[in-house]
N, C-alpha and C positions, 0 to 999 in steps of 0.2 A: 724429443722435439726441441727442447731448449738448446741442446748442444748443437744441433743443426743450425738453429737461428744464430747462435753465437759465432759459429764458423762462417756463416754467410755474412754476418755483420763485420767480422774481422777481414774477410776477403774484400768486401766492399770498401772498407777503410783503406786497405792497401792499394786497391785500384784507384780510388779517389786521390790518395796521396801521391801516387805515381803520376797521374795525369796533372795534378797541380804542380808537382815538381818539374815536369817537362815543360809545362806552360811558363813557369817562372824562369827556367833556363833560357828558353827562346826569347822571352821578354828581356831578360838581362843582356843577352847578346845584342838585341836590337838597340837597347839603351846605350850600351857600351860603344856600338858602332856610331850612333848619333853623337855621343860625346867625342869620339875620335875625329869625326868630321869637324866639330866645333874647335877642337885643338888644332887640326890641320889648317883651318881657315883663320886661326889666331883670334877667334872670338873668346875662347877660354885659354888661360895660361896653362902651360905644361905642368906646373907645380900643383895643379888641382886634380891630378890623375887619381890619387888615392881617395880623395873625397868623392870623386865621380863614381869610382868603383863601389864605394860604400853606399852611396845614394842609389845606384842601379840595383845593388843587391837587396836593399831594403824595399824599394818599390816593387821589384820582381817577386820577392818573397811574399809581400803583402798581397799582390795580385794572384799569385799561385795558390796561396793559402785560401783566399776567397773563393777561387774556383773549386778547390777541394771541399771546402765547407758547403758551398751551394750544391755541389754534386752529391754529397753524402746526405744532406738534409738534416739528419739528427746528429747530435754531438759535434757542433761546429768548431768548438775550440780544439779538441783533440785532432779533428780532421785538418784544421789549419796548421797546427804545429807539425803534424806528420807530413803534410805537403811541403812545409818549409824545411823539414829535416831531409826529405828526398832531394830538394834543391841543393841543400848544403852537401849532401853525399855526392851529388853529381859534380859539384865544385871541387870536392876533395879528390874525386876520381880523376878529373882532368888535371888537377895540380900534381897528382902522383905520377902521371904519365909525362909531365912536362920535363922532368929530368933533373931539376935542380934540387937542392936540399932545403928549400923554403916551405916544405909541406906544413910544418907546425910553427910557423912564424907568427908574428904579431898580427899580420893581415888576416891570417886564418881565424884567429880569435875574434877579430873585429867582424869578419863575415859570419861567424857562428852567432855572435850576439845579434847582428842585423837579421839573420835568418829567423832566429827564435822570436825576436820582437816583432818582425814583420809577419811571422806565422800566427802569433797571438792576435795581432791587430786584424789580419786578414780573416782569421777564424771568426772573430767577433763581427766584422763587417759583412762576412758572407752568411751569417745566420739568417735563416728565413724568418721573417717576422709574421706572426700570426695576425690575420686580419680580424679585427673585432667586429662582431655583428652588432648592428644598431638595434637597440632595444627600444621598442615603441611602448611607452607606458600609457596606459589608459586610466583616466581618472573616472572613478565611479562616483556619481553624485547622488 
């Protein structure tokens, strides 16, 4: 019985991480699109591209990890980190198909750090808080 529960728990973790990773990827694309509009409108300078990519990755990883943690319910920190790792794996996959040799450059390391930090933060933020029951105390006189 326990092995079935462990397998089901691992399967739920994988599904939650995949959903969180996909959510983070979509959110990162939206944020990058918005930053591209700001650059095209000359609201932001072109020299800020790397910073905007890092900010987008961190915010997206945090949101995706929070989705993973809320969906799984228990073990929010591992769920958040796994969701962020799925997001980072998708980034690596897209980078590998891009064709240049910058797959393991300094930007990849920065994105990995952002994904892990965002995953940890999102896991903590996505934890379901237990509601405390109000205890009515009676005084016996």
